[in-house]
PAZAPA-4460 file (N, C-alpha, C; in steps of 0.05 Angstrom, whole numbers, plus 32768, in hexadecimal, padded with zeros to 4 digits):
% residues 325
    n_x    n_y    n_z   ca_x   ca_y   ca_z    c_x    c_y    c_z   seq   type   mol
   8AC4   7E18   87B3   8ACB   7E2C   879F   8AE5   7E3A   87A8     1      M     A
   8AF7   7E3D   8796   8B10   7E4B   879C   8B0F   7E68   8795     2      T     A
   8B17   7E7A   87A7   8B16   7E96   87A1   8B29   7E9E   878B     3      S     A
   8B21   7EB0   877A   8B32   7EBA   8765   8B49   7ECA   8771     4      T     A
   8B61   7EC6   8766   8B78   7ED7   876E   8B83   7EE4   8755     5      D     A
   8B94   7EF8   875A   8B9E   7F09   8744   8BB1   7EFA   8731     6      T     A
   8BBC   7EE3   873B   8BD0   7ED5   872B   8BC4   7EC0   8719     7      S     A
   8BAB   7EB8   871E   8B9F   7EA2   870F   8B86   7EAB   8701     8      S     A
   8B83   7EA4   86E8   8B6B   7EAC   86DA   8B53   7E9D   86E5     9      P     A
   8B3C   7EAA   86E5   8B24   7E9C   86EF   8B1B   7E87   86DB    10      S     A
   8B0A   7E76   86E4   8AFF   7E61   86D2   8AEF   7E6E   86BB    11      R     A
   8AE2   7E85   86C1   8AD3   7E92   86AD   8AE6   7E9D   8697    12      L     A
   8AFC   7EA9   86A0   8B10   7EB3   868C   8B1A   7E9C   867B    13      Q     A
   8B1F   7E86   8686   8B29   7E6F   8677   8B14   7E64   8664    14      Q     A
   8AFB   7E63   866E   8AE5   7E59   865E   8AE1   7E6A   8645    15      L     A
   8AE5   7E84   8648   8AE2   7E97   8631   8AF6   7E90   861B    16      R     A
   8B0C   7E84   8622   8B20   7E7D   860D   8B17   7E65   85FD    17      E     A
   8B04   7E55   8608   8AFC   7E3C   85FB   8AE1   7E3E   85EE    18      L     A
   8ACF   7E4D   85FA   8AB3   7E50   85F0   8AAA   7E6D   85F1    19      S     A
   8A97   7E74   85E0   8A8B   7E8E   85E2   8A77   7E8D   85F9    20      V     A
   8A7B   7E9F   860C   8A6A   7E9F   8624   8A53   7EB3   8621    21      V     A
   8A3B   7EA8   8625   8A22   7EB7   8622   8A14   7EB9   863D    22      V     A
   8A08   7ECF   8643   89F9   7ED2   865C   89DC   7ECA   8659    23      A     A
   89D3   7EB7   8669   89B7   7EAE   8667   89A7   7EBF   8679    24      D     A
   89A5   7ED9   8672   8997   7EEC   8682   8992   7F06   8672    25      T     A
   897F   7F16   867C   897B   7F31   8671   8981   7F45   8687    26      G     A
   898E   7F3C   869C   8995   7F4E   86B3   89AB   7F61   86A9    27      D     A
   89A3   7F7A   86A6   89B5   7F8F   869B   89CF   7F91   86AB    28      Y     A
   89CD   7F92   86C6   89E4   7F96   86D6   89F7   7F7E   86D5    29      D     A
   89EB   7F66   86D5   89FB   7F4D   86D4   8A0A   7F4C   86BA    30      A     A
   89FD   7F53   86A4   8A0A   7F52   868A   8A21   7F67   8689    31      I     A
   8A1C   7F7E   8694   8A31   7F93   8694   8A49   7F8A   86A4    32      A     A
   8A44   7F7B   86BA   8A59   7F73   86CC   8A68   7F5B   86C1    33      R     A
   8A5A   7F47   86B5   8A66   7F2E   86AD   8A70   7F2D   8690    34      L     A
   8A68   7F41   8680   8A72   7F44   8665   8A70   7F2C   8653    35      R     A
   8A59   7F20   8650   8A56   7F0A   863D   8A56   7F14   8621    36      P     A
   8A5A   7F02   860E   8A59   7F0A   85F1   8A3D   7F0F   85E8    37      V     A
   8A2B   7EFC   85F0   8A0F   7EFE   85E9   89FE   7EFD   8602    38      D     A
   89E4   7F03   85FF   89D1   7F00   8615   89B5   7EF9   8609    39      C     A
   89A2   7EF8   861B   8987   7EF0   8612   8972   7F00   8620    40      T     A
   895B   7F01   8614   8944   7F0D   8621   892B   7EFB   861B    41      T     A
   8919   7EFA   862E   8901   7EEA   862A   88EC   7EF5   863D    42      N     A
   88D3   7EEB   863C   88BE   7EF7   864D   88C4   7EF6   866B    43      P     A
   88D1   7EE1   8674   88D8   7EE0   8691   88EB   7EF7   8698    44      T     A
   88FF   7EFB   8688   8912   7F10   868D   8906   7F2C   8689    45      L     A
   88F5   7F2F   8675   88E8   7F49   8671   88D6   7F4F   8689    46      V     A
   88C8   7F3B   8693   88B6   7F3F   86AB   88C7   7F48   86C3    47      K     A
   88DE   7F3B   86C7   88EF   7F44   86DD   88F9   7F60   86D8    48      K     A
   88FD   7F68   86BF   8907   7F82   86B8   88F4   7F98   86C0    49      A     A
   88DA   7F91   86C2   88C6   7FA5   86C9   88CB   7FB2   86E5    50      L     A
   88DB   7FA4   86F5   88E1   7FAE   8710   88FD   7FB8   8713    51      D     A
   890C   7FB9   86FD   8928   7FC2   86FF   892B   7FDF   86F7    52      L     A
   8938   7FF0   8707   893A   800C   8701   8946   8012   86E6    53      P     A
   8959   8001   86DC   8966   8007   86C3   8953   8007   86AB    54      V     A
   893C   7FF9   86AE   8928   7FF8   8699   8910   800A   869E    55      Y     A
   8911   801A   86B3   88F9   802A   86BB   88F0   803D   86A4    56      A     A
   8903   804A   8698   88FC   805D   8683   88EF   804F   866B    57      E     A
   88FA   8038   8663   88EE   8028   864E   88D2   8020   8654    58      L     A
   88CE   8016   866C   88B3   800D   8674   889F   8024   8675    59      I     A
   88A8   803A   8681   8896   8051   8682   888E   805A   8666    60      D     A
   88A1   805A   8654   889B   8063   8638   8887   8050   862A    61      R     A
   888B   8036   862E   8879   8023   8620   885D   8022   862C    62      E     A
   885C   8026   8647   8841   8027   8654   8833   8041   864C    63      L     A
   8843   8057   8649   8837   8070   8640   882C   806D   8624    64      A     A
   883B   805F   8613   8831   805A   85F7   8816   804B   85F8    65      W     A
   8815   8037   8609   87FD   8027   860B   87E5   8038   8613    66      A     A
   87EA   804B   8625   87D4   805C   862F   87CA   806F   861A    67      R     A
   87D9   8072   8604   87CF   8084   85EE   87BC   8074   85DB    68      T     A
   87BA   805A   85DF   87A9   804A   85CD   878C   804C   85D6    69      Q     A
   8779   8048   85C4   875D   804B   85CA   8754   803B   85E2    70      P     A
   875E   8023   85E5   8757   8012   85FC   876E   7FFF   8602    71      E     A
   8771   7FF8   861B   8787   7FE6   8623   877D   7FC9   8621    72      A     A
   877A   7FBF   8608   8771   7FA4   8604   8788   7F91   8601    73      N     A
   8781   7F78   85FB   8796   7F63   85F8   87AA   7F6A   85E3    74      R     A
   87A2   7F75   85CD   87B4   7F7C   85B7   87C9   7F90   85C0    75      A     A
   87BF   7FA4   85D0   87D2   7FB8   85DA   87E5   7FAC   85EE    76      V     A
   87DB   7F9B   85FF   87ED   7F8E   8613   8802   7F7D   8604    77      V     A
   87FA   7F6E   85F0   880D   7F5E   85E1   8822   7F6F   85D3    78      D     A
   8819   7F86   85C9   882C   7F98   85BC   8840   7FA4   85D0    79      E     A
   8836   7FAB   85E7   8849   7FB5   85FC   885D   7F9F   8603    80      V     A
   8854   7F86   8605   8867   7F70   860B   887D   7F6F   85F5    81      A     A
   8875   7F71   85DC   8888   7F71   85C6   889B   7F89   85C8    82      D     A
   8890   7FA0   85CE   88A0   7FB8   85CF   88B4   7FB7   85E6    83      R     A
   88AC   7FAC   85FC   88BE   7FA9   8613   88D3   7F94   860D    84      L     A
   88CB   7F7E   8600   88DF   7F6A   85F9   88F5   7F75   85E7    85      T     A
   88ED   7F84   85D3   8901   7F90   85C1   8910   7FA7   85CE    86      V     A
   8902   7FB6   85E0   890F   7FCC   85EE   8925   7FC2   8600    87      G     A
   891F   7FAC   860F   8933   7FA1   8621   894A   7F96   860F    88      V     A
   8943   7F88   85FA   8958   7F7D   85E8   8969   7F93   85DC    89      G     A
   895D   7FA9   85D6   896C   7FC0   85CB   8981   7FCA   85DF    90      T     A
   8978   7FCD   85F8   898B   7FD6   860C   89A2   7FC2   8611    91      M     A
   899A   7FA8   8611   89AF   7F93   8615   89C2   7F92   85FD    92      L     A
   89B8   7F98   85E5   89C9   7F96   85CE   89E0   7FAA   85CF    93      S     A
   89DC   7FC0   85DE   89F2   7FD3   85E1   8A07   7FCB   85F5    94      A     A
   8A00   7FB6   8605   8A13   7FAC   8619   8A25   7F96   860F    95      L     A
   8A1C   7F86   85FD   8A2B   7F6F   85F4   8A36   7F73   85D8    96      V     A
   8A4E   7F67   85D3   8A59   7F6A   85B8   8A4B   7F58   85A4    97      P     A
   8A3D   7F43   85AE   8A31   7F30   859C   8A13   7F34   8599    98      G     A
   8A04   7F1F   859F   89E7   7F1E   8598   89D5   7F1E   85B1    99      R     A
   89BC   7F26   85AC   89A7   7F23   85C0   8992   7F10   85B4   100      V     A
   898E   7EFA   85C2   8979   7EE7   85BA   895E   7EF2   85C3   101      S     A
   894B   7EF4   85B1   8931   7EFF   85B7   891C   7EE9   85B1   102      T     A
   890D   7EE2   85C5   88FB   7ECB   85C3   88E0   7ED2   85B6   103      E     A
   88D9   7EC2   85A2   88BF   7EC4   8596   88AB   7EB7   85A9   104      V     A
   8892   7EC1   85A9   887D   7EB8   85BB   887B   7E99   85BB   105      D     A
   887D   7E8D   85D3   887C   7E70   85D5   8861   7E65   85CC   106      A     A
   884C   7E75   85CE   8832   7E6B   85C6   882F   7E69   85A8   107      D     A
   8844   7E71   8599   8845   7E6E   857C   8857   7E57   8574   108      L     A
   885F   7E46   8587   8874   7E32   8582   886B   7E1D   856D   109      A     A
   8851   7E1A   8569   8848   7E06   8555   883B   7E13   853D   110      H     A
   8842   7E2D   8539   8837   7E3C   8522   884E   7E49   8513   111      D     A
   8855   7E3D   84FC   886C   7E47   84ED   8868   7E63   84E3   112      T     A
   8850   7E68   84D6   884B   7E82   84CA   884B   7E98   84DF   113      A     A
   883F   7E93   84F6   883E   7EA7   850C   8859   7EAC   8518   114      A     A
   8869   7E97   851A   8885   7E9B   8524   8895   7EAC   8511   115      T     A
   8893   7EA6   84F7   88A2   7EB6   84E3   8899   7ED3   84E5   116      V     A
   887F   7ED8   84E7   8874   7EF3   84E8   887E   7F02   8500   117      A     A
   887E   7EF5   8518   8888   7F02   8530   88A6   7F08   852E   118      K     A
   88B5   7EF5   8523   88D2   7EFA   8520   88D7   7F12   850E   119      A     A
   88C9   7F14   84F8   88CC   7F2B   84E6   88C5   7F45   84F4   120      R     A
   88B0   7F43   8504   88A7   7F5B   8513   88BD   7F64   8527   121      K     A
   88C8   7F51   8536   88DD   7F58   8549   88F5   7F64   853A   122      F     A
   88FD   7F59   8524   8914   7F63   8515   890F   7F80   850B   123      M     A
   88F6   7F85   8502   88EF   7FA0   84F9   88EF   7FB3   8511   124      A     A
   88E6   7FAA   8528   88E6   7FBC   8540   8903   7FC2   8548   125      M     A
   8914   7FAE   8547   8930   7FB3   854E   893C   7FC7   853A   126      Y     A
   8936   7FC4   8521   8941   7FD6   850C   8938   7FF2   8511   127      A     A
   891F   7FF6   8519   8915   8010   8520   8924   801D   8537   128      E     A
   892F   800D   8548   893E   8016   8560   895C   8017   855A   129      R     A
   8963   8013   8541   8980   8015   853A   8991   7FFE   8540   130      G     A
   8985   7FE6   8545   8994   7FCE   854C   8998   7FBE   8532   131      V     A
   89B0   7FB8   852B   89B7   7FAA   8512   89AD   7F8D   8514   132      A     A
   89A5   7F81   84FE   899B   7F65   84FF   89B0   7F51   8509   133      P     A
   89CA   7F57   8504   89DE   7F44   850D   89E2   7F45   852C   134      E     A
   89D3   7F56   853A   89D5   7F57   8557   89BF   7F46   8564   135      K     A
   89AD   7F3B   8553   8995   7F2D   855E   8994   7F10   8555   136      I     A
   898C   7EFF   8567   8984   7EE3   8561   8966   7EE0   8568   137      L     A
   8957   7ED5   8556   893B   7ED0   855C   8939   7EB4   8568   138      I     A
   892E   7EB3   8581   892D   7E9A   8590   8913   7E8C   858C   139      K     A
   8914   7E73   8582   88FC   7E64   857B   88FD   7E48   8587   140      V     A
   88E7   7E3F   8592   88E6   7E23   859C   88E9   7E0F   8585   141      A     A
   88F9   7DFA   858A   8900   7DE7   8575   88EA   7DD2   8571   142      A     A
   88D2   7DDA   856D   88BD   7DC8   8562   88C3   7DC5   8544   143      T     A
   88B4   7DB3   8537   88B8   7DB2   851A   88AF   7DCC   850D   144      W     A
   889A   7DD8   8517   8891   7DF1   850C   88A5   7E07   8511   145      E     A
   88B3   7E06   8528   88C8   7E19   852D   88E0   7E16   851B   146      G     A
   88E7   7DFD   8515   88FC   7DF7   8502   88F6   7E02   84E7   147      V     A
   88DD   7DFE   84DE   88D5   7E08   84C4   88D5   7E26   84C3   148      E     A
   88CD   7E33   84D9   88CE   7E50   84DB   88EB   7E5A   84D8   149      A     A
   88FD   7E4C   84E6   891A   7E53   84E5   8925   7E50   84C9   150      A     A
   891C   7E3B   84BB   8925   7E37   849F   891E   7E4F   848E   151      R     A
   8905   7E5A   8492   88FC   7E71   8483   890B   7E8A   848B   152      Q     A
   890E   7E8E   84A5   891B   7EA6   84AF   8938   7EA7   84A8   153      L     A
   8946   7E90   84AA   8962   7E90   84A2   8966   7E97   8485   154      Q     A
   8953   7E8D   8474   8955   7E93   8458   8951   7EB1   8453   155      A     A
   8944   7EBF   8465   8940   7EDC   8463   8957   7EEC   8470   156      E     A
   896A   7EDD   847C   8980   7EEB   8489   897B   7EF2   84A7   157      G     A
   8966   7EE5   84B2   8960   7EE9   84CF   896B   7ED2   84DE   158      I     A
   897F   7ED6   84EE   898C   7EC0   84FD   897C   7EB7   8515   159      D     A
   897B   7E9C   8518   8969   7E90   852D   8979   7E80   8541   160      C     A
   896E   7E81   8559   8977   7E70   8570   8961   7E5C   8575   161      N     A
   8965   7E43   856E   8951   7E2E   8573   8955   7E23   858E   162      L     A
   8941   7E25   859F   8944   7E1F   85BC   8933   7E07   85C3   163      T     A
   8936   7DFE   85DD   8928   7DE6   85E7   8930   7DCD   85D6   164      L     A
   894A   7DCA   85D3   8955   7DB3   85C5   895B   7D9C   85D9   165      I     A
   894E   7D85   85D5   8952   7D6E   85E7   8957   7D54   85D8   166      F     A
   8956   7D54   85BE   8957   7D3C   85AE   896A   7D3F   8596   167      N     A
   8979   7D2B   858F   898C   7D2D   8578   897E   7D34   855E   168      P     A
   8967   7D29   8558   8959   7D2F   853F   8950   7D4C   853F   169      T     A
   8947   7D56   8556   8941   7D73   8558   8959   7D84   8550   170      Q     A
   8970   7D7E   855B   8988   7D8D   8556   8990   7D8C   8539   171      A     A
   898F   7D74   852D   8997   7D71   8511   8984   7D7F   84FF   172      I     A
   896A   7D7E   8505   8956   7D8D   84F5   895C   7DAA   84F4   173      A     A
   8964   7DB5   850B   896B   7DD2   850D   8983   7DD8   84FB   174      C     A
   8997   7DC7   84FC   89AF   7DCB   84EB   89A7   7DCA   84CE   175      A     A
   8997   7DB6   84C6   898F   7DB4   84AB   897E   7DCB   84A1   176      E     A
   8970   7DD8   84B4   8960   7DF0   84AD   8972   7E09   84AB   177      A     A
   898B   7E06   84B2   899E   7E1D   84B0   899D   7E30   84C8   178      G     A
   8992   7E26   84DF   8991   7E37   84F7   89AD   7E41   84FE   179      A     A
   89AE   7E5A   8506   89C8   7E65   850E   89D2   7E57   8527   180      F     A
   89C0   7E51   853A   89C9   7E47   8554   89B3   7E35   8560   181      L     A
   89BB   7E21   856F   89A8   7E11   857F   89B0   7E12   859D   182      I     A
   899C   7E0F   85AE   89A1   7E0F   85CB   8997   7DF5   85D7   183      S     A
   89A8   7DE0   85D8   89A1   7DC8   85E6   89A2   7DCC   8604   184      P     A
   898E   7DC2   8612   8989   7DC8   862F   8995   7DB2   8641   185      F     A
   89AD   7DB7   864B   89BC   7DA4   865B   89AD   7D9D   8675   186      V     A
   89A7   7DB2   8684   899C   7DAE   869F   8981   7DA1   869F   187      G     A
   8970   7DA9   868C   8955   7D9E   868C   8955   7D80   8685   188      R     A
   8968   7D78   8674   896B   7D5B   866E   8973   7D4C   8688   189      I     A
   8986   7D57   8696   898F   7D4A   86B0   8977   7D49   86C3   190      L     A
   8968   7D5F   86C5   8951   7D60   86D7   893E   7D48   86D2   191      D     A
   8939   7D42   86B9   8926   7D2D   86B1   892F   7D12   86BC   192      W     A
   8949   7D0D   86B8   8954   7CF3   86C0   8956   7CF1   86DF   193      Y     A
   895E   7D07   86EC   895F   7D07   8709   8944   7D02   8716   194      K     A
   892F   7D0E   870A   8914   7D0A   8714   890C   7CED   8713   195      A     A
   8919   7CDD   8703   8913   7CC1   8700   8928   7CB0   870E   196      R     A
   8937   7CBC   871F   894B   7CAE   872F   8964   7CA7   8721   197      G     A
   8969   7CB2   8709   8981   7CAB   86FA   8995   7CC2   86FD   198      Q     A
   89A5   7CC0   8712   89B8   7CD5   8719   89D4   7CCC   870E   199      V     A
   89E0   7CDC   86FD   89FA   7CD4   86F2   8A10   7CD3   8707   200      P     A
   8A21   7CBF   8705   8A37   7CBD   8719   8A4D   7CD1   8714   201      A     A
   8A51   7CD9   86FB   8A66   7CED   86F5   8A5B   7D01   86E1   202      T     A
   8A69   7D17   86DE   8A5F   7D2C   86CC   8A60   7D22   86AF   203      I     A
   8A72   7D10   86A9   8A74   7D05   868E   8A5C   7CF3   8687   204      D     A
   8A4E   7CEA   869B   8A36   7CDA   8697   8A1D   7CEA   8699   205      E     A
   8A1F   7D04   869E   8A08   7D16   869E   89FA   7D15   8683   206      D     A
   89E0   7D0D   8682   89D3   7D0A   8668   89D1   7D24   8658   207      P     A
   89CF   7D3B   8666   89CF   7D54   8657   89EA   7D5B   864B   208      G     A
   89FF   7D56   865A   8A1A   7D5A   8650   8A20   7D47   8638   209      V     A
   8A19   7D2E   863B   8A1D   7D1B   8626   8A0D   7D23   860C   210      K     A
   89F5   7D2D   8610   89E5   7D35   85F9   89F2   7D4B   85E9   211      F     A
   89FB   7D60   85F7   8A08   7D77   85EA   8A22   7D6E   85DC   212      V     A
   8A31   7D5E   85EA   8A4A   7D54   85DE   8A44   7D45   85C4   213      R     A
   8A2F   7D35   85C4   8A28   7D25   85AC   8A1F   7D37   8596   214      G     A
   8A0E   7D4B   859C   8A04   7D5E   8587   8A1C   7D6D   857B   215      V     A
   8A2D   7D77   858D   8A45   7D86   8583   8A55   7D75   8570   216      Y     A
   8A5B   7D5C   8577   8A6B   7D4B   8566   8A5D   7D45   854C   217      E     A
   8A43   7D40   854D   8A34   7D3A   8534   8A34   7D53   8521   218      E     A
   8A31   7D6A   852D   8A31   7D83   851C   8A4C   7D86   850E   219      F     A
   8A61   7D81   851D   8A7C   7D85   8511   8A81   7D70   84FC   220      K     A
   8A77   7D58   8500   8A7B   7D43   84EC   8A6B   7D4A   84D2   221      K     A
   8A54   7D57   84D6   8A44   7D5F   84BF   8A4E   7D78   84B1   222      R     A
   8A60   7D86   84BF   8A68   7DA0   84B4   8A52   7DB5   84B7   223      G     A
   8A41   7DB1   84CB   8A2A   7DC4   84CF   8A34   7DDF   84D9   224      A     A
   8A2A   7DF4   84CE   8A32   7E0F   84D7   8A24   7E18   84F0   225      A     A
   8A0E   7E0A   84F7   89FE   7E12   850E   8A0E   7E10   8528   226      T     A
   8A0C   7E26   8537   8A1B   7E28   8550   8A0C   7E17   8566   227      V     A
   8A1C   7E08   8576   8A11   7DF9   858C   8A16   7E09   85A6   228      V     A
   8A01   7E11   85B3   8A03   7E21   85CC   89F6   7E12   85E3   229      M     A
   8A06   7E05   85F4   89FC   7DF8   860C   89ED   7E0C   861D   230      G     A
   89D6   7E03   8628   89C5   7E15   8638   89B9   7E05   864F   231      A     A
   89AD   7E14   8662   899E   7E09   8678   89B1   7DF8   868A   232      S     A
   89C4   7E06   8695   89D7   7DF8   86A6   89CE   7DF8   86C3   233      F     A
   89D4   7DE2   86D1   89CD   7DE0   86EE   89E6   7DE3   8700   234      R     A
   89FD   7DE1   86F4   8A16   7DE2   8705   8A2D   7DEC   86F4   235      S     A
   8A42   7DF5   8703   8A5B   7DFC   86F6   8A67   7DE4   86E9   236      V     A
   8A64   7DCC   86F5   8A70   7DB4   86EA   8A64   7DAE   86CE   237      D     A
   8A4A   7DB2   86CA   8A3E   7DAE   86B0   8A4A   7DC2   869C   238      Q     A
   8A4E   7DDA   86A3   8A5A   7DEE   8691   8A75   7DE6   8689   239      V     A
   8A86   7DDF   869D   8AA2   7DD8   8697   8AA4   7DBE   8687   240      L     A
   8A90   7DAD   868A   8A91   7D94   867B   8A8C   7D98   865D   241      A     A
   8A83   7DB0   8656   8A7E   7DB7   863A   8A91   7DCE   8630   242      L     A
   8AA6   7DD2   863E   8ABA   7DE6   8636   8AC4   7DDF   861A   243      A     A
   8AC2   7DF3   8608   8ACA   7DEE   85EC   8AB2   7DED   85DA   244      G     A
   8A9A   7DEA   85E5   8A82   7DEC   85D5   8A81   7E07   85C8   245      C     A
   8A74   7E0A   85B1   8A75   7E23   85A2   8A6E   7E3B   85B4   246      D     A
   8A57   7E38   85C2   8A4E   7E4C   85D5   8A42   7E3F   85ED   247      R     A
   8A42   7E4D   8603   8A35   7E44   861C   8A26   7E5B   8628   248      L     A
   8A0B   7E58   862C   89FB   7E6D   8638   89F7   7E66   8656   249      T     A
   8A00   7E78   8667   8A03   7E72   8683   89F5   7E87   8694   250      I     A
   89E8   7E7E   86AA   89DA   7E90   86BB   89EE   7EA2   86CA   251      S     A
   89E5   7EBA   86D3   89F7   7ECB   86E3   8A03   7EBE   86FB   252      P     A
   89F3   7EAD   8709   89FD   7EA0   8721   8A15   7E8E   871B   253      D     A
   8A12   7E7E   8706   8A28   7E6D   86FE   8A40   7E7C   86F2   254      L     A
   8A3A   7E92   86E4   8A4F   7EA3   86D9   8A5F   7EAF   86F1   255      L     A
   8A51   7EB7   8706   8A5F   7EC2   871D   8A71   7EAD   872A   256      E     A
   8A66   7E94   872C   8A76   7E7F   8738   8A8F   7E79   8728   257      Q     A
   8A8C   7E79   870D   8AA3   7E75   86FC   8AB7   7E8C   86FE   258      L     A
   8AAD   7EA4   8702   8ABE   7EBC   8703   8ACD   7EBD   871E   259      D     A
   8AC1   7EB1   8732   8ACD   7EB2   874D   8ADD   7E99   8754   260      Q     A
   8AE2   7E88   8741   8AF1   7E6F   8747   8B08   7E6C   8733   261      S     A
   8B1C   7E5E   873C   8B34   7E58   872C   8B38   7E3A   872A   262      T     A
   8B4B   7E33   871A   8B50   7E17   8715   8B50   7E12   86F7   263      G     A
   8B5D   7DFD   86EE   8B5F   7DF9   86D1   8B44   7DF2   86C4   264      P     A
   8B40   7DFD   86AC   8B28   7DF7   869C   8B32   7DE9   8683   265      V     A
   8B2A   7DD0   8680   8B33   7DC0   8669   8B1F   7DC1   8653   266      E     A
   8B29   7DC1   863A   8B18   7DBE   8623   8B0C   7DA2   8622   267      R     A
   8AF1   7DA1   8621   8AE3   7D87   8620   8AD8   7D81   8604   268      K     A
   8AD3   7D96   85F4   8AC8   7D93   85D9   8ADB   7DA0   85C6   269      L     A
   8AE0   7D93   85B0   8AF1   7D9E   859B   8AE6   7D94   8580   270      A     A
   8AE8   7DA5   856B   8ADE   7D9C   8551   8AEB   7D82   8547   271      P     A
   8ADB   7D72   853A   8AE5   7D59   852E   8AE3   7D5D   8510   272      V     A
   8AF2   7D4D   8501   8AF2   7D51   84E3   8AD6   7D4B   84D8   273      P     A
   8AD0   7D59   84C2   8AB7   7D54   84B4   8AB8   7D39   84A6   274      R     A
   8AA1   7D2B   84A7   8AA0   7D11   849A   8A8D   7D12   8482   275      E     A
   8A95   7D06   846C   8A83   7D05   8454   8A70   7CED   8458   276      D     A
   8A57   7CF4   845C   8A43   7CDF   8460   8A29   7CE7   8451   277      R     A
   8A1A   7CD2   8449   8A00   7CD7   843D   89EC   7CD4   8453   278      T     A
   89DE   7CE9   845A   89CB   7CE9   8470   89B0   7CF2   8467   279      I     A
   899B   7CE2   846D   8980   7CEA   8466   8978   7D02   8477   280      A     A
   896C   7D16   846B   8964   7D2E   847A   894D   7D27   848D   281      P     A
   894B   7D37   84A2   8934   7D34   84B5   891B   7D3F   84A7   282      V     A
   8906   7D30   84AA   88EC   7D38   849F   88D8   7D3D   84B6   283      T     A
   88C2   7D49   84B0   88AD   7D4E   84C4   88A6   7D33   84D1   284      A     A
   88A4   7D1E   84C1   889C   7D04   84CC   88B2   7CF8   84DE   285      E     A
   88CB   7CF9   84D5   88E0   7CED   84E5   88E5   7CFE   84FF   286      S     A
   88E1   7D18   84FC   88E3   7D2A   8514   88CE   7D22   8529   287      F     A
   88B5   7D20   8520   889F   7D19   8532   88A3   7CFD   853E   288      A     A
   88AC   7CEA   852E   88B0   7CCF   8538   88C6   7CCD   854C   289      A     A
   88DC   7CDB   8547   88F3   7CDA   855A   88EC   7CE7   8574   290      D     A
   88DE   7CFE   8573   88D6   7D0B   858C   88C2   7CFA   859C   291      L     A
   88AF   7CEE   858D   889B   7CDD   859A   88A8   7CC5   85A9   292      A     A
   88BE   7CBB   859E   88CC   7CA4   85A9   88DF   7CAC   85C0   293      A     A
   88E2   7CC6   85C4   88F5   7CD0   85D8   88E4   7CDE   85EE   294      D     A
   88DE   7CCF   8603   88CC   7CD9   8618   88D7   7CF3   8625   295      A     A
   88F1   7CF3   862A   88FD   7D0B   8637   88FA   7D23   8625   296      M     A
   8902   7D21   860C   8901   7D38   85FA   88E4   7D41   85F5   297      A     A
   88D2   7D2E   85F1   88B6   7D35   85ED   88AB   7D44   8604   298      N     A
   88B0   7D3A   861C   88A6   7D47   8635   88B3   7D62   863A   299      E     A
   88CD   7D64   8637   88DB   7D7D   863E   88D5   7D93   862A   300      K     A
   88D2   7D8B   8610   88CB   7D9F   85FC   88AF   7DAB   8602   301      L     A
   889C   7D9A   8607   8881   7DA4   860D   8881   7DB4   8627   302      A     A
   888F   7DAB   863B   8891   7DB9   8654   889E   7DD4   8651   303      E     A
   88B3   7DD5   8641   88C2   7DEE   863D   88B1   7E03   862F   304      G     A
   88A2   7DFA   861A   8890   7E0C   860C   887B   7E17   861F   305      I     A
   886F   7E05   862F   885A   7E0D   8641   8865   7E21   8656   306      A     A
   887D   7E1D   865F   8889   7E2F   8673   888E   7E4A   8667   307      A     A
   8899   7E4B   864E   889E   7E64   8641   8884   7E73   863C   308      F     A
   886F   7E64   8634   8855   7E71   862F   8849   7E7C   8649   309      A     A
   884D   7E6E   865F   8843   7E77   8679   8851   7E91   8681   310      K     A
   886B   7E92   867B   887B   7EAA   8682   8871   7EC2   8671   311      D     A
   886A   7EBD   8657   8860   7ED2   8646   8845   7EDC   8650   312      L     A
   8834   7EC9   8659   881A   7ED1   8664   881E   7EE2   867D   313      D     A
   8832   7EDB   868E   8837   7EEA   86A6   8840   7F06   869F   314      A     A
   8851   7F09   868B   885A   7F24   8682   8842   7F34   8679   315      L     A
   8831   7F28   8668   881A   7F36   865E   8807   7F3E   8674   316      R     A
   8803   7F2C   8688   87F2   7F32   869E   87FC   7F4A   86AF   317      N     A
   8817   7F4A   86B2   8823   7F60   86C1   881F   7F7B   86B2   318      D     A
   8823   7F7A   8698   881E   7F92   8688   8802   7F9B   868A   319      I     A
   87EF   7F88   8688   87D3   7F8F   8689   87CC   7F9B   86A4   320      A     A
   87D7   7F90   86B9   87D2   7F9B   86D4   87DC   7FB8   86D7   321      A     A
   87F3   7FBD   86CB   87FE   7FD8   86CD   87ED   7FEC   86BC   322      R     A
   87E0   7FE1   86A8   87D0   7FF2   8697   87B3   7FF3   86A1   323      L     A
   87AD   7FE3   86B5   8791   7FE1   86BE   877F   7FD5   86AA   324      G     A
   878B   7FC3   8699   877B   7FB7   8683   876D   7F9E   868E   325      A     A
***
């Protein structure tokens, strides 16, 4: 890594000229320091927030609310988790000029109606706290039920971030549903292939990088308005290999590395002309068939949902312990 000097712009500065940089964190101090356009919050990050001084007043207030309830049961614990999620998101929304992605419960990933209901609830809670709807993205796992929920929510003016994208049909279905943004997972795709001994010789052969490049090109050819946001990066090289992608969500560690290094950053992705084509839309049947035929996508989607649900359970358990429930 080359140290930053005063005469050369950092790689992070150069990357900002090519892509919208998003922080893949809810770390208040890191966001304040690194100045991303957007950021995210989820149960893992909210659980970590329980031990951060900057969120102490919020946590004390929500736990105090819980103690005013007749009993500290599961419903109260779940409500505190929602209130903390929106509370952390509200604080982060004041730090970034753009959006805060707020994750709907992963255990609702296969329930369209429940996902829509939770998204509406989150938006109402943000509105009560004075946060404008254009500051929030509702983050939903890209199951078929999640895609259908996004279709409904987008029609209501609630913008969605469809996450855990590993397969081209998944991505296209999200665009056809009118999703504001998708998050294809670069690093987790690479992880799957490396675990099977398939290590790419160059960054251009990285299967996660190739996947995002392909999705980006297909979206531009279709004239899709859906934003492509590369996510789940394992290295600076993966990030730089997608310079020019609409958005890139990057962990604080990699943001720091980019900020502390210099050297040229080349555009790797650029819009291509729209093509007039007749394309059959993705259906529930074609979606299911394509994912079933894609072992990597099928496995990583299920694994990702399970991991997000586990994190949510951990947050709820932590809240319950603090309440003595």
